[in-house]
C-alpha positions as CSV (number, residue, x, y, z in Angstrom):
1,X,0.3,0.0,0.2
2,X,0.9,3.8,-0.9
3,X,1.0,6.3,1.5
4,X,1.0,6.5,5.5
5,X,-0.3,3.5,7.1
6,X,-3.4,4.7,9.3
7,X,-5.6,2.8,12.0
8,X,-8.2,2.4,13.6
9,X,-7.7,1.0,17.1
10,X,-10.0,-1.7,19.0
11,X,-10.2,-2.1,22.5
12,X,-10.8,-5.3,24.8
13,X,-10.8,-6.0,28.4
14,X,-9.9,-9.4,27.6
15,X,-8.6,-11.5,25.3
16,X,-11.0,-13.0,23.4
17,X,-8.9,-12.2,20.3
18,X,-6.8,-15.2,20.9
19,X,-9.9,-17.4,19.8
20,X,-10.0,-18.0,16.2
21,X,-13.7,-18.7,16.1
22,X,-15.0,-15.0,16.7
23,X,-11.9,-14.2,14.0
24,X,-13.2,-16.7,11.4
25,X,-16.9,-15.2,12.2
26,X,-15.7,-11.9,11.1
27,X,-13.4,-13.0,8.1
28,X,-16.9,-14.6,6.9
29,X,-18.9,-11.6,7.5
30,X,-16.0,-9.6,5.7
31,X,-16.0,-12.1,2.3
32,X,-20.2,-11.8,2.6
33,X,-21.2,-11.4,-0.8
34,X,-17.6,-11.2,-2.5
35,X,-17.6,-7.6,-2.1
36,X,-13.9,-8.5,-0.5
37,X,-11.3,-10.8,-1.1
38,X,-8.6,-11.9,1.4
39,X,-5.3,-11.6,0.0
40,X,-3.1,-15.0,0.4
41,X,-0.2,-15.1,2.4
42,X,3.3,-14.9,1.3
43,X,5.7,-18.2,2.2
44,X,2.9,-20.0,3.5
45,X,0.0,-19.8,1.0
46,X,0.9,-23.3,-0.9
47,X,-2.4,-24.9,0.6
48,X,-4.8,-22.9,-0.9
49,X,-6.4,-23.0,-4.5
50,X,-6.0,-19.5,-6.7
51,X,-2.8,-17.4,-7.5
52,X,-3.4,-14.4,-5.3
53,X,-6.9,-14.5,-3.5
54,X,-8.4,-17.1,-0.5
55,X,-11.2,-18.5,-2.0
56,X,-14.6,-17.3,0.3
57,X,-15.8,-20.4,1.4
58,X,-15.4,-21.3,5.4
59,X,-13.1,-24.0,4.6
60,X,-10.7,-21.7,3.5
61,X,-10.9,-18.8,5.4
62,X,-10.5,-20.9,8.1
63,X,-7.2,-22.0,6.4
64,X,-6.2,-18.3,5.5
65,X,-6.2,-17.6,9.1
66,X,-4.1,-20.5,10.3
67,X,-1.7,-19.3,7.6
68,X,-1.7,-16.0,9.3
69,X,-0.7,-17.5,12.7
70,X,1.8,-19.7,11.0
71,X,3.8,-16.4,9.4
72,X,3.5,-14.4,12.8
73,X,7.6,-14.1,12.5
74,X,7.6,-12.9,8.9
75,X,4.7,-10.3,9.7
76,X,4.8,-9.1,13.4
77,X,1.3,-10.1,14.7
78,X,-1.4,-12.3,13.6
79,X,-2.1,-10.0,10.3
80,X,-5.2,-10.7,7.2
81,X,-5.2,-8.1,3.9
82,X,-8.6,-7.9,2.3
83,X,-9.2,-6.2,-0.9
84,X,-12.8,-5.3,-2.0
85,X,-13.9,-5.1,-5.9
86,X,-12.6,-1.3,-6.1
87,X,-9.3,-2.3,-5.4
88,X,-9.8,-0.6,-1.3
89,X,-7.1,-2.7,0.4
90,X,-7.4,-3.2,4.3
91,X,-5.9,-5.1,6.5
92,X,-6.6,-6.5,10.3
93,X,-4.7,-8.2,13.1
94,X,-3.2,-8.1,16.4
95,X,0.4,-9.0,18.0
96,X,0.3,-11.2,20.3
97,X,2.3,-9.4,23.0
98,X,-0.7,-7.0,23.0
99,X,-3.9,-9.5,23.1
100,X,-6.2,-7.0,23.7
101,X,-6.1,-4.6,20.9
102,X,-7.2,-5.1,17.4
103,X,-6.1,-3.0,14.0
104,X,-8.0,-2.2,11.0
105,X,-5.3,-0.6,9.0
106,X,-5.1,0.8,5.7
107,X,-2.7,3.4,3.4
108,X,-4.1,7.2,4.0
109,X,-4.3,6.7,-0.1
110,X,-7.6,4.8,0.5
111,X,-9.0,7.8,1.6
112,X,-7.5,10.1,-0.3
113,X,-7.8,9.3,-4.0
114,X,-10.1,9.8,-6.3
115,X,-13.0,7.8,-5.0
116,X,-12.9,9.1,-2.1
117,X,-16.8,9.2,-0.7
118,X,-17.3,5.3,-1.6
119,X,-13.9,4.4,0.0
120,X,-14.9,5.9,3.0
121,X,-18.2,4.6,2.9
122,X,-16.0,1.3,2.6
123,X,-13.8,1.7,5.5
124,X,-16.7,2.4,7.5
125,X,-18.8,-0.8,6.8
126,X,-15.6,-2.6,7.9
127,X,-15.3,-1.2,10.7
128,X,-19.1,-1.6,11.5
129,X,-18.6,-5.4,11.1
130,X,-15.4,-5.5,13.4
131,X,-17.5,-3.9,16.4
132,X,-21.1,-6.0,15.5
133,X,-18.7,-9.5,15.9
134,X,-16.3,-8.6,18.5
135,X,-17.8,-6.2,20.5
136,X,-15.0,-4.0,21.8
137,X,-15.4,-1.8,25.2
138,X,-13.6,1.4,22.8
139,X,-12.6,2.6,19.6
140,X,-10.7,5.3,17.9
141,X,-9.4,6.3,14.7
142,X,-7.5,7.1,12.3
143,X,-4.7,6.9,14.5
144,X,-1.0,7.2,13.1
145,X,2.1,6.0,14.0
146,X,4.1,8.9,12.3
147,X,1.5,12.0,13.5
148,X,0.4,10.7,17.1
149,X,1.7,9.8,20.3
150,X,0.9,5.8,21.7
151,X,-2.4,5.4,22.9
152,X,-2.4,3.0,26.1
153,X,-4.3,-0.2,25.4
154,X,-7.6,0.1,27.3
155,X,-7.2,3.6,28.6
156,X,-10.7,5.9,28.8
157,X,-11.5,7.8,25.9
158,X,-9.5,11.3,26.3
159,X,-10.3,12.6,22.7
160,X,-12.5,12.8,20.2
161,X,-11.2,10.9,16.7
162,X,-12.9,10.8,13.6
163,X,-14.1,7.4,14.5
164,X,-15.3,7.0,18.3
165,X,-16.6,3.6,19.2
166,X,-18.5,3.1,22.2
167,X,-19.3,-0.3,24.2
168,X,-22.8,-0.5,25.9
169,X,-20.8,0.1,29.3
170,X,-19.1,3.2,27.6
171,X,-22.9,4.3,26.7
172,X,-24.1,4.1,29.8
173,X,-21.2,6.2,31.6
174,X,-21.6,8.8,29.1
175,X,-25.3,8.5,28.5
176,X,-27.1,7.7,25.3
177,X,-29.2,10.8,24.8
178,X,-25.7,12.9,25.4
179,X,-23.9,11.0,23.2
180,X,-27.1,11.3,20.3
181,X,-26.9,14.8,20.6
182,X,-23.0,15.4,19.9
183,X,-22.9,17.1,16.7
184,X,-21.4,14.1,14.8
185,X,-21.4,14.1,10.6
186,X,-23.2,10.2,11.3
187,X,-24.3,7.9,14.1
188,X,-24.7,4.5,14.1
189,X,-26.5,2.7,16.9
190,X,-25.3,-0.9,17.3
191,X,-27.9,-3.5,18.2
192,X,-26.1,-4.5,21.5
193,X,-26.6,-0.9,22.7
194,X,-23.2,0.6,21.8
195,X,-22.8,3.5,19.2
196,X,-20.3,4.5,16.6
197,X,-19.4,8.4,15.9
198,X,-18.4,9.8,13.1
199,X,-17.1,12.8,12.5
200,X,-16.6,13.9,9.0
201,X,-17.6,12.4,5.7
202,X,-13.4,11.6,5.3
203,X,-11.5,12.3,8.2
204,X,-8.4,13.0,5.2
205,X,-10.1,15.2,2.8
206,X,-12.9,16.9,4.4
207,X,-12.3,16.7,8.6
208,X,-11.2,20.5,8.4
209,X,-15.0,22.1,7.4
210,X,-16.1,20.0,10.6
211,X,-13.4,21.0,13.2
212,X,-15.8,22.8,15.3
213,X,-18.2,20.1,15.4
214,X,-15.0,17.6,16.6
215,X,-14.6,20.9,19.1
216,X,-18.2,21.0,20.2
217,X,-18.3,17.4,20.8
218,X,-14.7,16.9,22.8
219,X,-16.0,19.6,25.2
220,X,-19.7,18.1,25.8
221,X,-17.8,15.0,26.5
222,X,-15.2,16.8,29.0
223,X,-12.6,15.7,26.9
224,X,-9.0,17.5,26.5
225,X,-8.3,16.7,23.0
226,X,-9.5,16.4,19.2
227,X,-7.8,14.2,17.4
228,X,-8.6,14.4,13.8
229,X,-7.3,14.1,10.1
230,X,-5.0,10.9,10.7
């Protein structure tokens, strides 16, 4: 991927990511309707048919995740890359050193090209699938190792980001009505009672126009900072 690496961070109170079942469930949901296809892992991909992509079947996706686990040393964690029919490439994974944090990774070029609106919606749809499948306690981003200080795993919210995901516990803590009253560009209420606030249509190309909304939301929640635009 070209451009700077950008991440959405998802934090969990436990090590549920070490169980393959929810990961495979997530892979199946991402691959549903063949919109996204998972790419085969270099070196450890000789057990899957096809030249580039893993076939979207439960058996081959399970094999692909086993290959990701086998490729730990090469990739520094358990990572799967996937691509949609428009060429949008994303990846997800986590490291065994910190199994309470899940990453969705993309290049900044995904959100900064001629198909900005469509690509931003594709990214948002994957974020929603991750939340609905894995049920994190908190999620935030865009985060960049180049531009931002490290965020402590399971730290309480301290900023308004481009994407903000609140578990039912956090929704109760802040108050549903209070969160829904924030000036987010888009709000998604999840079946489990969680909530996503998306602060601008595209965090790389349109967030500056929404800066005052970020600040208003942060002030309303008593948060110290806004972190916008990757």
